[in-house]
N, C-alpha and C positions, 0 to 999 in steps of 0.2 A: 359598289357604294366605296366613296372614297374613306380617306381613314379618319376626317372632322367629322365625318354623319355617322360614321360607327361610333366616335365619341360620343357624340350627343345622343345616338340611341342609349348607349351603354346610361348614359346620365340619366337620360327619361324613363329606361328600365329602372333604375336607383330609384326614381322619385315616385315609379309605381309599387316598388317594393316598399317603400318609406308610408307609401297610403295604405298598404294591406296591412301594414305591421300595427298602422295607427286604428285601423278597423278593429283588428284583432284584439286591440288593447282595451278597444271601449266596449267590445261584445255586443257590434251592432244586432247581429243576428247566428244564433247558434247552429242554423240552418244553412246560412250563408257563409260561414266562415268557421271549416272546421280544424281543430288545430289536430294534427300529426301525431297520436300518441305513440311514441316509440317503447316497443316491450325488448329492444334490444340492447340494453344497458349493458345485462351481464356480458352479452356473449361479444359486443362491440367493443370493449374497452376494458379496460381497468376502472375499477369501481371508483368513487370518489376519494372514498379515503387514501387510495394510494397515490393521487394527486398529492404534488409537494404543497401546491397554493393553497389547497384545503387544509391543511394541517392543524389550523390553528382551532378549525371546529371539531377536531378529535377527540376523544376523551385519552385520557392518561392510560387506560388499560389496553386501548387499540394501539397505541403509538409504542409502549412497554411489548405488548405483543408481535408487534413489525420488527422490533427493535430484535427480539430473540429471532426470529423468522432469517432477519437482514445477516445474521452471523454463519449462519449456511449458504447463504449463496452470494455474500460481497466478500468475505475475508480469508477465503479459501486461499487464495496466490500471496496475499502478502503474510497472512498467518503461516505461510510455510517457508518463508523466507531464511528463519534461522536454521534449514537443515542446507543451507550453501554460502551465505553469505560470507563467513569467515574463511572457508575455504578457497573463494573466489577472489578474495583482499588477498590474503598472505600466500599467492601462488608459488614464489620461490621459499616459504618458511620464514619464521619470526626471526629476525635479525637482532633485535633490542627488545629487552621485556617491555619498555616503556612506551612502545609501539601498539602494544595492545590497548594501553588508554589511550593514544592518539587515536586510533582506529575507534574505540569505542565511543570517545568523546564525536567523532563525528558521524556517528549511528546515530547518537542521542539527538543531535542537531538538525539532521536529516530528516529523521523522523518527525521531529517536533515543526520543523517549516515546512514540507512537504505534503507529505499524509493528514498530518493533523490539520495545521493553519492554512496550506494553499486549498485541499482539496474538503476538509471537512467542512469549512466554516468560510471559505470565499465561493469556490468553484459550484458548489453547491447549490449556490444562491443562483448562480446562472442557470438554472433549469429552463427547460420548455415545457411549461406545461406541467409539468413534473416529470418530464424526461430528459434523461443527460445523455453524455457521448460529444464526440467529433460533430454528425452532425446537428444535435441539438444547439451547437454554441454556431455554428454556420447558419443555422436558420433564424437563429435571433437575429443575426447582422443584417439576412437578408431581408426580414419583415422589416427593420429598420431604414435601411438604405437600399435603395434600387442596386444589388450588386449580382442578381442573380443571371444568368447568360441565357436562359431562353426567356423570349420576351410574351409571357403567356399572363401578365400579369392582368386583373381584371378589378374596377372599382368594385364590383360585389364583394370581394374577397376579404376587404377590409371591416364589412358587417359579420362576419364568422366571430362568432364570442371569445373564441381563444387566439382571435389571431390579432386583438387590440394589446398592447403594452399600456403597463401603468408607468410611465413617463414622469420622475419631478421636475418641479421648474427649476430656474437658475441655471447659470454654467452653459446654457443655450448657444452661446456663442461660437465655443471652441467645437462644442458637438455639432452644430450644423455646418462647421468649417470642416469637419472631418470626414462628413457626411457625401458634402459636395463634392472634396476632392475623391473619395471613393467612387462614386456615381459618374464623376466623369471620366474615369482612368481605365482604359479598358485594362492594363496590365494591371493594376491593381483588383479586377474582377477576377479576370484569369489567375494570379496569384492565390486570391483568396481559393477558388475551387481547387487548384494545384493542391494548398498545402491540406484543403481538408481531406484530398484521396490520399494525400501521403500520411494523414493521421489513422484515417481507415486502413491502408495498407499496412501501417506498425502495427494497429491492434491485430488485425487478423495474421500476420506473422506472430505478434505475443501467441495468437492462439493456437501456433503450430510448436512454440518454442516452450510454454508454460507443461505441457503436457510431459513432453521429453526431459526439462528439469526436475521437475516435480517429483515424476515417478521414478525415474533414475537415481537420484539422491535418498528417495526411502528405501528403494530395494536395496541399497548399496548397505543398508546397515546389517543386511546378513552376512559380508565378510566381517563385519564385528565379533560377530557371535560363531563362528566358524570358519576357520582356513582352506574348509574344502571347497568353497564358494569363489570360483573364478570369475575375473572380471568378464568374460564371454558369456557363463552364466547369467550375470548381472543384466548384463543387456537385452539377452535372449526373454528372461522373467518379463522384462521392463516393456517390451515389444509385445509379448503375448497381453502384458495388463492393460496396455495402450488399445489392442484389436478390441478387447474385450468391453472396453469403455466407449469404442466408438459404433462398434455392433448395439449398445442399448443405447444410442440418442434417439432412435425413430422410436420411443416406446414414451419419448415426452419428461417433462421435469414438473409437471402439475404440483407435485407434493414435494418437490425440491427443497425449500425451507424448512419445514417439518423434521424431514427426514435427515439432513446434512446438518441443523443447527446443535441437536443433542452432541453429534459426533466433534464437530468442532469446538463445541463448549470444552467437552473434555480435551480435547487438545491444548486449547491458551489455558485450562486451569493447570494441566500437568505440566506444560512448561513454566507457567507461573510459578509452580510448586518447586520445579527442579531448579529453575533459575535462582530462588531465594536459597535452595539445598545448597548450591555450589557457590554462593556468594558468601554463603554462614562459612561454610566449611576450606575453602580455598584462600579468598582474601577478598575481606569485608573493603579493603580498602579502593579497590576498584570504582567505589561510587564517586569520587572524586574526580570523574572522567567530565563531571557535569562543567566542570572550568573549562572554557574554553584555550585555557596556554596550551592545554596538552596537544591539541590540534597543531600549533605555531611549532610547538618542540619537534613535534614528529614531521614537519616538512624542512624543518632545518636539519634534522637529521639524516633523511632520505631524499630529498630534493624531487630530481625526477620520478624515483620509484613511487614518492608518494603520490604526486599527481597521478600515475599511473594506476595505483592501486584504488585509487576513485571508483573505477569502473566496477571493482568489487562492491564497492563500500552503497554505491546507487542500487544496487539489488534488494536492499531492504525495503526500498519502495516499490516492489512489483507489486502490482494489483490496484494501484492507484486509480487507473482510467477504467479498469472494471468497476471499481467501487461507482463511480461517477457515471457510468454504463449503465448500472446494473438499478439507479437511482427511481426508474416508472415503478420499479415493482413496490417501493418500500415508500417513506414521506423524509422530509430533512432531517427532524429534529429525531426519527427514529434510529438513522445511520448514525447522528452525531451522538447519541446515547450509548449504543452498542461500541461506538469506535473506543468513546472517554473512558466506558467503566469498563472495559473488559479486555478488548484488542489492543489497543494502545499498552498499557499497565503490563498486560501478558507478555508483549513482544520485546519491552525496556528489559523486562527482568529475565526474558529469555537469554537476551544478549548480554547482560552483565554476568551472569553466571555462568555463561559460555567464557567470558573473558578472566573472570576470577578461575575458574580450572585451567584456561590457558596460560596463566602465570607461572601456574606452578609444573604444566607440563607442554611446552613450547613443541615440541616433538609429534605433539598430536594435532594438530592446527587442519592436516588432512579432511581430519573426521570427526570434528570437536563437538559435534551434535552427538551421535550415540557414544563416542567414550564418556561424554562428560552425564550420561544416564546411570542414575545408582543401579547396580546389576540385579536389584532384587526387583524391579520393575521394566527391566528392561524389554521383553516379549511384549506385554501390551503396552510400552511405549513405540514398540516396531509397529505392530498391528493398527495400533491408532494412526501414526504418522502413516504408513501406507493408503489408510483411508482419507487421509487429511488432503493427501498428495492426489489423489482421484477427486477429491471435493474441488480440489483448484484449478485442477485440468476441467473439470465439468464446467465451471463457471466462465474460464476464458472460452471454453466453445459457444457455450450457449452466447456468451458476448459479442462473439464472432457471428454466430447466426443473427443476429440481432442486429448489429451494423450494417450487415450487409444486405436485410429486408430494408433497412433505411437507404443504404446508396441505391437499391434497386429503383425503390418508388422515387428518387430525385433525378432518375435518367441515370446514374453514374456507375452502374453495372449492368453486366449483361442478362437476359430474362433465366432465371432458376427458378423452379417449382417451390413455392413458400408452402410448409405444412403446419397448420396452427396446433400443437399438442394439447394445449388448454382452450376449453370455452371458457373459465372463468379469466386467464392472464393473458391478454393479447399480444404482449410481450413474449411471451415463450413460441420458439418458433422451432422448428427441423426443416434443414434444406437438404435433401439427400446427397445430391452431386457434390456441394461443397465439405459434407461430412465425411464421404468418402475421399475426395482430394486432401483433406486434413489428414486422416487416416493415414494414406500414403506419405506425405510430406513427414508426418511426424517419424514412422519407421524408418524413413531413409536418413532422416538427422539421428535420430537415435543409434542406428547401425552404422552411419558414416563417421558421428563426432564421438559418441562412445564415452566421453568423459562430461562431468558438469562442469569443468573448467572452459572449454572451449564454446560449450552451449551458453556458459554464464556472459560471454564475451558479448556473442550475438544477442542474447537475450539484453543484455545492458544498452545495446544501442538501439532495440525497440522500445524499451522502457522511454528511457530518456527524451526520444525524438517524439513521443507522444506528449510527455509531458511540456516541453518546450513548445508545441503548435499551441495545446492549451493554452499555454501562458498567452501566447500573442494574440488568440481569440479573445482571452480574457479581459487583455488591454483595451482594446477595441469595444468590447461591451462597458467597459467600466467607466471609459471618455463620452461613447455615444449614447449609451441607455440609461446606465445608473447616474452618469453626469456627476462623478464623485470629484471630488479637490483633485486639482492637480498632485499635489503633493503627494496622496496618498496610491495614486498612479505610478508616479517615480520612485516612491519607496519599496512598492513590490516589484518594480523591474531592477530597482538596485540589492535589493536582499535576496529574491526567493529566481528572480531571472536569472541575475547574475551566477548564482549556484548552480541554477539547472544548465547554462551555458560551460561553466567550469566540469561539471559532469560530462557533458557530451564530447567537451574537447577530447576528454579522457579516453572514453569509450570508443572514440573513433581511432584513439592510437591502436586500439586491438583491430584493427580493420584485418589486417592477416592473419591473424590466431581464431579465425571463425568470425569474426565481426560482421565479415564481408556477408555472411546469409541472411540477416536482415534486410540488408540492402539489396542483395539478389531479389528476396522474397518482394520486396517495396517494388522495385523497377519491373518487375514481368506484372505484380497487380495494377502498378500504375499505367502501365502500356495498356493492359488491357481495359482498365476504366476510361482511358483519356481517348483509344479509340472509338468506345462506344458511346462515350459522350459529344465527343465530336461528331461523328455522323446521327446520332440522334438530334441534336441541335441545326445540322445541315439539312435533316429531312424535314424537321418544324417549320425552318426557313424556306425550304423550297414548296411548303403547302401553304404560307402565308402569302408567298409571293404571286402563286399561280392558285389562290382560291377561285371559287364563283362568285361573282356578283349579285347580288339581288336581283337585278334586271335578268341577268343571264339565267338564273334558277326559275324567274316566273317568264321566259321563254322557254326553257326546256319543258317547264309543267303544263303549259298550253298548246304546247304542241299537240296537233289533232293526233298526230303518228302515236301518240303512248296513249296507252289505256289503263284507266286505274283500276286494279284489281283489290276485292275488297282483304288487305291482311296490313299487318304493323311491320315496316322494317326498320330497323336500328342500326344507321350505318356508323360505326366506329372511327375516331379518328383523335390526332394529337391536338387538332387546330383547336382553339376555343373560342376565335373571333371570324367568322365569317363560313360559308361551305366548301369545303376540302375539294381539290380536284379529282379526287379519285371518285368523286360522283357526276361527274360530268364525263369520265370515262367508261362509268358503267352505262348512263343513260346513252351514250352512243352505240354502244354494244347490245342492250338489252329493250326494245322497244316496250316493254308494261312497266308501272311503276305502282308501288301500294297505295293505300287508300289514306294511309298516316303513316308519314315519315318522320321519324326523330335520328338527328344528328346526335353524337353521343359523345363526349368528351372525357375520358377518364384524366380528372388532373390532380395532383398531390401539391398538396400547400406548403409551406414553408414553415409548419407548425406541426407536433407532435401527431395530434386527434382532431378532427372535425366532428363535432356533435350531431347526431343522427338527422334530426330535427332539419339541420341548414346544409345538409351534404347535397342535394340537385337543387340545382338553379336553371330554370326552364326560360324559354323566351320564345315568344309564338311570331313567327313569320310572315312577313306580307304578302299577297293577300290573306287574310283568314279562313277564307273558305277552301284554300289548299290545304288546309290539316299537316302543315309542315312545322317542325318544332326545331329547338337547338337545346339542348340539356348538356349541362356540365354538371359532372360527378365528383364532387368534390373529396379528397381525401388528406388524413394527415398520415404521415410518412410509416408509423406503425400501425394506423388501421388495417382491419380485416377487410380482405375485399370479397372471401368468399361467404357473406352470410349464410345463414342456416336458410332463410327465407330465400325465393327465388329473385335473381336480381331485376328479371324483366316484370315479375309482379310486383318488387316494389317500388319500380319506374313506373310504372304505367297507373298505380294508386295515386302515385304523387302528381303525375302529368293530369288527372281528373280534377285532384284538388287544386290545381296551378288553373286549369280552365274555369273552375269555380269562382277562384279570389279574382282572378283577371277580370271576368265579366262584372263582380260588383264594384272592382277597384275603377272601372269603368265607368260605372253607373256614378260612383262617388265623383269623378271627376267632369262627369256631365254635368252633373248637379252643380259643382265650383265653376264651370265655363257656362251655364246656361244662357247667361245675358249674350254671350258671343255666337250664339246658336250654331255651336260644336254639337252635333249629335251623332255618335258612332254605330257601325254597322246592326248591333244586336240592339240598341235603342230605336232604330228606323224600325226593327221587325218588330219590336213591342207595340209601337204607334202604330202600325197596320193591323196587328192583331185585335188592337184598340178600338180601331175604326169600324172592322166587319163587325164586332159583336154590339157595337152602338151601346156603350156604357150609359147605365142611365146617370140622372146627375146627380143624384144623392150616396154613389158610390164612392167608397172612399179611394182616390186615384192614386196613389202612394203602395196602397196595399196590393192593389193590383197591377201595378208596375211589379212589386216584387213577385206575384204569382206567375206572371207572364214571362219574365227575368228568370224563375227558376226552371220553365219550360224550355227555353232559350239554352240555359245550361244543360237541362236533362238532354235535350236533343243531340247536343255537341257532344259531351260525354257518353250517349248510347251510339254515337261514330266510332268513337275511340274502343269502345267492348265489342264492339261487333267485328271491328277490324283485328283487336287480341281474339275474338272466339274463333276467329276464320284463320288466327296462324300466325307465328311471330317468326321473322326472317332475320338472322345477323349477319349483316354484313361487314365481312374484315378489309382493311387493303393491305393485300401483301407484296409490297411493293420490291421490285429489285434494284439495289442501289450500284450505281457504277459510277466511277469516275469520267467527269465531261471530258471530252474530247482535247481542249488546251489544258489538263490539269497536270503538274508535275509530277515528276516520278515519284515524289515522296508520297504523295495524295493517292496514285494510283495504287501505289503498293499497301497503303494504310486502308482502301473502301474495296479494292478490288479482292485481295487476300486477305488481310487481316480480318477487318468484319465481317465479310462473307465465309470467312472460317468460322467465325463464333456463330454467327446465324446457322450455319448448316449442321452445328452440332450442339446446338441449345434450345431449349424447348421454343416453340411456335408462341405466336400470341394468344391463340384461344385456350391452349394449355392453361397458360398464366391467368387468365381470367375465367376460366372454367366456362366454357360457352358450350351448349349441346351441341354434338356435331351434326345429329340432325336435322337442324335447324341453322345450318350455318352456311354462308356463300363466302366465298374469297373473291374478292377482286383483284386482279394484277395489274400493276403499271412498273413504269419505271423511273426511277429517280435518279436524274443526272447530278451529281455535285461537283 
């Protein structure tokens, strides 16, 4: 079948689906059209009140409840930043007392511009049906502009309710120009994918560094209490806590919000109170740091050293990306309330109090957090600090699992096992392989670097890189999707974009002082992701070029040497258009075919969730009496794939509904085209039945046609039931990928060694999709790329 014929078939299928939808809306007959009632809402995704787009319908009691829960999940990282920011900024000590005011002023404006204005009030609006993170931004762009490198788009995908974008009118010319240039440029497509991979890699690196710096900083408070605690002992205590933290990940974080929120509330109240106490006791005049002139004076005095110190200042924004990535569990208003009412004031006052303390105690800058705590509450504060550090680590570990799940769904990460730890919250996942790799990496970093100063340098690079990439995606969304006035986009770039670039230059200066660690992590992860995605796209294009045509399929099925056995076969393939070449390979070697064949393609759309009732998309292949179907199973990138109910059972039920809908749609089209004399196969069968039974002249013809039509549908559904009851076979293509003979040396290394090494040491596709081993048959073939 040519591409034009395929496009025409797709368009016809869309028209047919519209007819079915119209029939359902008009309720032609409850027997003819049965709406599939999904009871999977709770287990299949987050309930409506967690969706950022539905927040307007929520009661204030629900929003406030979510705001309370968000404290324990979202703000652990940014909330514990006062443990190490001043120490990371003044690495060589305080040379001038007014330098404290300059740094405090920098912290004020950095906290206000980046976490508060940028993330809480701007970035959170760029959510994808309530989901946040780097992949959420990328998916929005892919839906609005055809920049995906996988050519598996379908016209029907735009009919998914979550797929549609609410686009404002006006300023269309600029947006259309940008979209057109992105779609024409292969470089732009590759760069967007690379930027997404880079952002993902940096977030994963953040997941390694956050536990190290948070726990090490918190445990370091023991040295302030007693001189008997050595640096080595601090390191080993930190390692023990990290090991315990990763070992408990398997139990999940279903109640993480209610468990951790009270602890972090206590933490924020304590740092808020201590901040006020220290400000009033030591130097109330530090509040004049709200005047930005102290920033100018700080740079005049210190010049290059002031610019270098920005790498420590930017650590006050750690956790911003986790704030955005964890949006799926809450709503935009709930996060805005918790940030404005508790987190932001508490952090600002904590830094203000530490600055006031430092004005009188310059020499204690290396351990200012614990030194500034009143002695009466030192030990309670130490316990809360350690717990807060563990919570901050937990939040980033969970965010790492979530973002790997998203990248896996979009073909950008090798196959790993996703364990859903909660039946209520789809976003709470656990990945065993990644968990233990993160644990080993954290132990290695803690033992290797041993101090928060060096880890802070690497941490800063990870934080600023992700923030800069988020801003880049956000500007594209502002122009293409939001279509805001160009002045606002330019203002964002000039103010926030320029500030982030300044921070980026500063953190990169410390590359040789530990900063290289983040880039090493990113390089390793990007290499793995690039290799996997490159071969993934190559395999898809190979199948697209070697797919079986409709005529070839009919020729295979009509061959007399094949016997049709009464069973149902599911052929799995990435291909969403046409029949995969694996079927031809199977038919050439096995002289038996099943009575019902379904070619299943598991497809991930660039949206967070696909409503369950819109997940299965069927198409019958001609001729109809062969009982061959195409089924595209569409998921969002955070959807649960291992449903509680059997996948094959759900698929067969939806297939039977499709057969029924397809028949009545054909009848409707027949009535519309009756004057042209077009009669489909099913209606011919109905007419023959009518003639044989010699209907009386007084009988209602339409009623009889409906009854006879139901018999035809019942017979076809009976064939499916018979095949299903006889047994289901899952046929999976296990293709060996090799570089073609004319491939370059680089491509040979990439495919023959790196990719095949990954496939040998990671999970097989049947383990990922949870297919029963007893009913699985692997069909091998060689892909030459």
